[in-house]
N, C-alpha and C positions, 0 to 999 in steps of 0.2 A: 825487521824480522825476515829471516830466510833460512832454509834448510842447509845444513852442512853435512857432507858424507864423512862419517867417522871410519877411518881405516878402509878406504875403498879397495876392492879386489880387482885389480886390472889384469890379473891372470885369467880369471873366469869371465870378467866383463871388461874387455879392453877399451870399450868406447865410453862407458858410463861409470864403471867401478861398482855398480849396484848389484847386490845379491839379495836373497830373501830377507836376510837380517836387516839390510838397509831399507828395504820396503817396509818392514815392521817399524823401523825407526822413523820413517816418513809418516806412517800412520800415527805414531805417538806424537810426533811434531805437530801435525795438524790438529790432533785432539787437544794437545796442550794449549794451542792457540785459541781454540774454541772455549775451553774451560778457564782461560784467563779472564773471561768476562762473567764467570759464575762464582759468586762469593759465598754461596750457601748450598748445601746439598739439596734443599727443597726448590731451588731455582730451576725453572725449565731452560732449555737451550734457546735463548733469543740473542741475536747479534746486535751490537750497536749499529744504528743506521747512519749512513752518510748521504743517502739519496732518498728524496721524498716525493718527487713529482710523478715519476713513472712507476717505480716499484710499489708493490702493495705492502701493507694497507695504506691507503691514502684517502683524501677527502671524497673521492668518487667511488671508492670500493664498497661493495656490499658488506654488511656486518660480519658475515661468516668468514671473511678473509682474515680477520684477526686470529681466528682459530687455525686457519690454514697455515699461517706463518709459524705458529707454534708447532704445528704438526710437522712442517718441513724441517724445523730445527731439530726436533727429536728424531724423526725417521732418517733424515739424510746424514746427520752426524753419526747415527747408529751404523750406517754403511761404512764408516771409518772405524768405529769402535768394534763392530762384530768380528771382522777378520783379524783384528788385533787380539781380541779375546780368544779366538780359536787357537791362536799360537801362543799367547801369553795370558793365560786365564787370570793371573794375579795383577794384571796391569792396573796402574793408578794414574790419575791425572788431577792436578790441583789438590792433592791430598785425599781424593775420594777413590775408592775401589770402582773401577769402570763397570765391573759386573754388577755391583749393587746399585749404582746410579741408574743404569738403563733397565735393570730388572724392575726397579721401583717405579720409574717414570713411565715405562710402557704400560704398566698396570694402572697407574693413575690416569693415563690418557684415555683409557677405555672404561673407566669406572665413573658412573654418574654420581655427582655429589662432591667429587674432589675439585680443587681449584684448577687443576690442569686437565680436566675432562675436555675432550676435543669435539664433543657432540656427535650424535648419530646421524645417519643419512636423513632420516625423517625430520630430525630437529634442524638440520641445515636447510631442508626444503621449506620449512615453516618460516625461516627468516630470509629466504632467497627472493630475488626479484622475479617478476613474471617471465616465464620462459627458461629460467635456470633449472636444469635438472642434473647437471654434472658438476662435481666439485673436486678441488685439488686433493681432498682427502683420499680419493681413490688411488691416486698416484702414490701418496705417502703410505697407504696401507700395503701397497705392493713392496715398497722399500722396507717396511717392517717385516714383511714375510721373508724377503731376501736376507735381512740381517738375522732374523730368528733361525733361519736355516744355516747361515754361516757359522753361528756360534751355538748351535742347537744343544750341544752337550753342556754348555756353560750357563745359558739363560733359560731357553725353552724347557729343557728337561728339569730345571729346578722349580718350576711352577707346580702347584698342586693341580689335580684334575679340575677342580672348580675354577682355579685361576686360568688354566688353559682354555676352558670352555668360555669364560668371559671374554678372553682375547679373541677366540675363534668366532664367537657370535658377532662381535664388533666387526671383525674383518669380513665375515660372511655377508653382512648387510651391504657392504660396499662392493663386494665381489659379485653380488647379484643385482646391483643397482644399475641405473642408467649410466652410460659412458659415452665418450666421444668417438665419432667414426673415423679414427685414424690410429696412431700407435697406442692410444689409450686402451684399446681392446686387449692389449697384452697385459695391462695392469690387472684387469679382471681375471685373465687367464692365470696370472701368477698367484693372485690371492686364492683363487679356487684350487689351483694345482698344489699349492703348499698345504692348504687345509686337507685336501684329499690324501696327500702323502702322510699326514698325521692322523689319519683314521676317520676323518669327518666326511659325511655324505655330501655330495654336491649334485647339482643338476648337470648331467653329462651332455644333454642336448644343448644346453646353454653354452657349455664349453666348446662343443663342436661348432656352434654358430660363430663364436668369437674367432676360432681358429680358421674357419673357411674365409672369413673376412680378411684376416691378416694375409693369408695366402693369395687372395685376390689382388692385393697391392703389389705383388711381385712384378718387377719390370725387366729383369735380366741382369747378368753380370754381378749377381749378389745383392742388387739394390731393390729396395721397396720404395714405391711412391707414397710419401706420407701426406695424406690429404691431396694437395695438388703440387707438392714440392718434392724435390730431392735435396737432402741435406744430411747432416751428421746424425739425425734421428735414426736413419737406416742402420748405421754401424752401432751406435751406443744404445739404442732401444731395441729395434727389431732383432738384431743378432744376439745381443747379450741376453735378452729376456726369453727368446725362443730356445736358447741353449738350456737355461735353467728349467723352463717348462718341460723340455724333453726329459731331463733328469728326474723331475718330480712326478711327471704325469705321462708325457707323450710316449716315451719308449714302451711303457706297459699298456697304456689304454688306447693310444692312437698312433700305432707304429708307422702307418703310411704318411701321416702328417709330419711326424717326427723325422722321418727319412728325408722329406722335402726340406725341412728346416736345416738338417745336416748338410744337404747338398748345396743349398743356397749360401750358407755361411762359408763353406769352403770355396765356393765360387767368388764370393766377395774378396777373400784374402788372396786370390790369385793375382789381383791387380791393385788392391787397396794400399799396399805399401808405396805405390807411386805417388800418393798424396802426402807423404811424410818426407821431410828433407834429410840432408846428410846427417844432421844431428838428431833425427827422430822427432823433429818439432812439428807441431800442429799448425795449420794455417787458419786464420780467422775467416770464417765463411758461414753464411746462413744464420738462422735464429739460434738463440740460447748459447751464444758463444761464451757466456760466463761459465759454462760447464768445462771449458778448456780441454784438459787432457782426457776427458771422458771419451773423446773420439778414438783413442787407442784401445778401448776396452775389448773389442772383438778379437784382438790378438791374445787376449787372456781367456775369454769365455769359450773360444773354439776348442780348447783342450778339455772341456767337460763333455764334449760330444763323443759319440762312439767312433766316429771317423774324422780324422783331421790330417791335412797334408802340409800345413804351413810349417816352415822351419822354426823350431822353438828358440834357437839362438837369435834369430831375427825378430821373433815375436817379443822376446824379453827386451831386446835392444830398443825397439820402437816404444814399448810401454815405459821403459825407464827414461828414455830420452824425452818423451812427452811429459812425464811427471816432473823431471828436473827443469824443463823449460819454464815451469811456473813456480815451483816451490823454492827454487834457487834465486828467484827474482824478487827483490825487496818491494818493488812497486805493486806486486800482487796483493800484499797484505796491509791491512790497517786494522787496528784494535785486535790483532791476533787472528783475523779471519780474511779469506779472499774477498776482495771488493767486487762491486758490480761493474765488471769490465773484462778486458782480455788480459792486459797487464795492469795498468792503473785503471781507475774509475773512468768509464766512458759511456755516458748516458745515451748517445745515439745508437748504441747496439742493444739497448735494453728493451724488453717487452713487459707489458703490464701484468703478465702472469708470474713475474719473478718477484721475490722478496729478498731480504738481506741474507736469509739462510739458504737460498736456492743454489749457490755455487758449490755446496757440499756434494752435488751430484758428480763432481770430479772424482768421487770415490769409486765410481763404477769399475775402473780397472783393478781396484784392490781385491776384486774377486780372485785374482791370481794367488792371493795368500791362502786360499783354500785348496790349492794344489799342494800335494805332499812334498816334503823336502827332497825326495829322490826323483821327483818328476823331471823329465827332460827340460821343461820350461826353466827350472832352476839349475840343472846340472850341465846343460849344454853351454858351450862357450859362445859368447855374443858374436854375431857377425852382422855386417851392414848391408846384406843383400847386394843389389846391383851397384850400389855406391862403391863397392870394392873393385868394380871392373870398369867404371866410367872414368875416362881420362879427362884432363882439363879442357880439351877441345872437342868433347863429344857430349851426347845427351842420350837419354832413353825415354821412350814414350809408352804410356799405358792408356789404351783406348777402351772406354766403357760405353758401348752403344746403348745399353739399357737405360742408364740415367742421363746419357748425353754428356759425359765428362771425358775430357782428354787431359791426362796429367803428364808432366814432363820433369824428369830429373836433369838438372843442368850442371855439367861437370866444371864449368868455369867459376861458379859461385856457390855450389852446394845447396842451391835452393830447389824447392818443389814449387812449380807453378802449374796451375790447372785452369782450363777453360770449361765453363759449364753452360748448359742449355736446358731446354725442356722446362722453362719456368714462365709463368704468366701471372700478372698482378693488375689490379685496378691502377690507373695512372697516379692516384694519390696515395697508394699503399706505401707505408713506411718500410715495408720489408724489401722493397726493390733494391735499396742500397746494399743489402747483405747477400743478394742473390744474382742480380742481373748486372754483370760486369764483363768487360772483355777478358779479364783474367783475375785470378787470386794468387797471391805470392806469399810464401812462408816468411820472407824477410821484410815484407812491406804490407802491413795490414791495410784493409780497405779504409777509405776515408768517407766521412759523411758528405752528402750533397749539400751545397749551399744555394744552388739554383741561381748563381750570379754570372754564369758563363761556363768556362771550361771546368770539367769535373774529372776526378781521378779514375782512370781506366774505364772510361765510358764516353760515348758521344753525347754531346748536348747540342740542341737545335734551338735557335732563336729566330723566329720570324719578325720582321720589322714592326708589325702591328701588334706584337705581343710583348709584354714586359717580362714575363717569367719564361725561362728556358724550359724546353721539354727534354725528358730523359726517357730512353726506351723502357717499355714495361712488359715486353714479351720477347723471349729468346727461343728461337726454333733451332733444331739440330739437323744438319745436313750430312753428318758423318765424315769420316776420314777417307781420302782417296789419294793414293800415290804421294803420301807425305804431307798432304795439305788437309787441315780441318776446316770444314765449312759450317757456318751458322748464319742465321739471319735474325735481325731484330727490328722491331717497329716502335715508332713513337706514337703515344696516345691511343693504343689499341683498346677497344672496348667490346665491339660487337662483330665487326668484320674488317677486312683489310683494305677495302676499296678506297683509293685515293690517299692512303696514309703514307707518310714518309717512312722510309726504311733504309737499312744498310745491309748489304751482303758482306759477310765477314769471311775472310780466308786467313788462317793462322798457320805459320810455318815455324816449328820449334828450332831453336838454336842452342848452342852450348852455354850461352849467357843471357838468354831471353827468348823473345818471340818476334818474328818478323810478320807484320800484318800487311795484307793486300786487300783493302776493303773498297767496295763499290757503292757509292751513294745513289739512292733512288728517291729523290725528293722532287715532287711535282711543283709545289707552290713556291713562288719567289716574291720578294727577295728574302734571303735568309743568311744567317751566319752559322757555320757548323764548326765545332771544335771537338778535339779528342785529346784526353790527357794521359800522362804517364801515371805511375804510382806516385803517391805523395812522398816527399823526402823530408824526414824530420830535421828541423833546423837546430843547430847548435852553434857554439861560438866559432867553430872552424869551418862552417859551411861556405862554399863559394861556387860560382858558376863560370862556365867558359864555353866558347863556341869553337868548333873545328869543322873543316871540310876536306874531302878528298877529291873534289871536282865533280863527283857524282851525287854525293849525299851531303847534307848539312846536319851536324850534331850539336845539340844543346845539352850540356853536361852540368849536373850538380853533384858536388862531392864534399866529403870531409876526410878526416884522417883514416877512417875505417872502411869507407865504402864509396862507390861511385854509381850514379844512375844516369842514363843517357836517353834522350829522345832523338832518333836519327830519321830525318825526312829525306825521301827520294822522289816522291811524286805526289801531286794533288793538292798541296797546301800553298797558300799565298805567303804564309810566314810560320815560323815556330817561335813561341814566346814562353815566358815564365811569369808566375805571380806567386806572392807569398800569401798564405791563408792562415786564419786563426780559428782554433776551436773545432777543427774537423778531423784531426788526427787522433788515433787511439794511443799514440806513444809520445806525443810532444804537443806543446801548446801551439807552436807554429810549424808550418810545413811549406815546402816549395813544390809547386806543380809546374811541370814542363808540358807544353801542349802545342798541337798543330791547329792552324786556323785557316779556314777558307770562306770566301764570300761569293754568293751568286745572286745577281740582281735581275737578269732578264729571263723571261720564259723562252724555252726551246732553243737555247744557244748550245752549240756543241763545244763543251769545255771539258777539262779533265774530270773524269768520273771516279777513277781509281786512286785511292790514297795508299801509297806504299811507305811504310815507316816501321821502325823497330823500337821497342822499349827494352833496354839492355841494362844489366847490373853486374858489378864485380865486387868482391869483398877483399878488404885488406890491401888493396893496391889500386892503381889507376888503369884505365883501359890501354891496351896497346892498339896501334893503328889498324891492324888486321881485324881484330875482333870488334872494334868500334864501327867499322864500315864493312859489313859482311857481304855486301852485294857487289858483284863484278859487272853485271850487265842486266838491263831490263829491255825486253822486246815486246812491244804491243802489236797486236794483229791489225789494228786499224791504222790508216795512213796518218791521221792527225796525232797519234800516240796519246789518245785520251782514255783508252780502255772502254770505249762505248760498245764495241762488238768484238767477238772473238776472245780467245784466251790471252793471258799475259804470261810470258815466259821469263822466269827469274833465274839467272845464273849466279851462284854464290862463289866467293873466292875459294871456298873449300873444294870446289868442283861439283857440288850438288847442283842439279838442274831441276827446278820445280815448274810445273805448268799449272797456273791458276785459271780455272774455267768455271764460271758461274752458271753457264747455260745448262739447263736441265736440273738445277738444284731445286727448283720449285716442286718437282715431282718426288724429291727425296726428303723434304722437310718433315720433321716429326716433333710433336709436342708431348 
């Protein structure tokens, strides 16, 4: 199963062929897949499950989770159906009028005594575990509110006043109930904002409290800190929902807060395009990756604001590219619905708050279908932003100090690669693999950790007296200075930094990857330190080779479509490779290239700085010039170990970079 564009319009959309009609076709396609599992009008939206250990409901789930899964199916599929109905009121799927199905099932969900009743907040509390006060229902009530607004004239306006009151009372209970102290505050704001817009009285002070908390999370460059993390929740939740809140409530009732939301959304989009590649594709990063193209949603929601400065042709191009990235990929679908993964099913990226119906949140960008046909989002010709100006031997950089993100567009391969920081987790936290990496790449999804030695795009440290390797669990941001990005990461951080092993990171963007100049700071000995490339998916044509130019040594893995190289210049005893199973999001087996060094004696003066590059090209092999980008390396210390002073790196392109770690301790931010 995959989507096919019927009569693409390459005049208006030269990159994707997608117009508003095709977006509506895509909504119909997704809805048809969902309803291929519904054999009777009275059946609720439940998806066939293929994963049972992590996703809910499972053996360890509280009883109320069963109802939450049903509510996710109804509310999130409604986010696909509602914009379709707004444009095609007579739409059908599986032989059922879409309007009648959702009109009826929404009413059943809030009506006690029906088989599909989802339970009230108080009823959920009665069956909850000790300390549970917040429920998934709050999120789904917000989705219902969005959908009811999107097709207001088709469904909401068709209810009697008594039916509207029943729905409103159900929503109001969750809108006023306990919520979680992060992006969930926006769910309460949306619920209350929608109800107010429909004439219902709300507690305005409660609304103000939610709004001030959301604003307090703002970090700069358009990014909000969600809990203690920066991730796609900032774009797909904070910015999408604040835009709707402004339309429903903020502009009229809280204009100062609304103006801030406007400013912050526009600020995000000044640089956010840097995180999408030449094809408009999304990079796998952070939690809830199963929401996939939802990451592109602020390029649609911004046009509901009173002020917006993003190019509508670029906005549509990114939204369409991100959507096609997934719906044109057969691996995404099983039993008619998106699986719990990025492309195919991938349990290592799942969280226990997700169920089989959760991926429908990929509908967030479909809010664009509420923009009128004559809106510039639909009428402007697609353009590809700075990709139209980047030559094959150049790159562009997007520095976002607020969240500690540096994104790079790479002309040689069309990839978006970004380096992140300002993240901290407990050493055993499973989220580390999705957040704390040396880099994230649009063509090479992150791989799971196996704790057996070298890991993909991260350092791993093994002391001789420990069986399990250590992975860094905190990444600090040192900012960009004269073309070099500085970060620092620690192994085993919990309470303080005293005596902990760490690595100072210096990243230099290239046209085909990133050159790293990292300094180890590891007190205890003996140890083995490794750092890996991105994982390379194995197929029948995969092969490896070694090359050298006398200054650097390259280990290359390639197939007929792409090549990846780990190029070592300094600091490693060897560069090696290994094949791994079950860690890749896109293949059963993958090959990891990595550098390795060993230190056995305390207080010996040996190379501290590891200089290496992770490079990729698409559709061809490397030429010699791009495979070995470094012309000369000058160390300040006599022993050429990088122990003191800056490291001067001269590239064959003529660029000269000075890597200087001294003083970084005073610039580090979390």
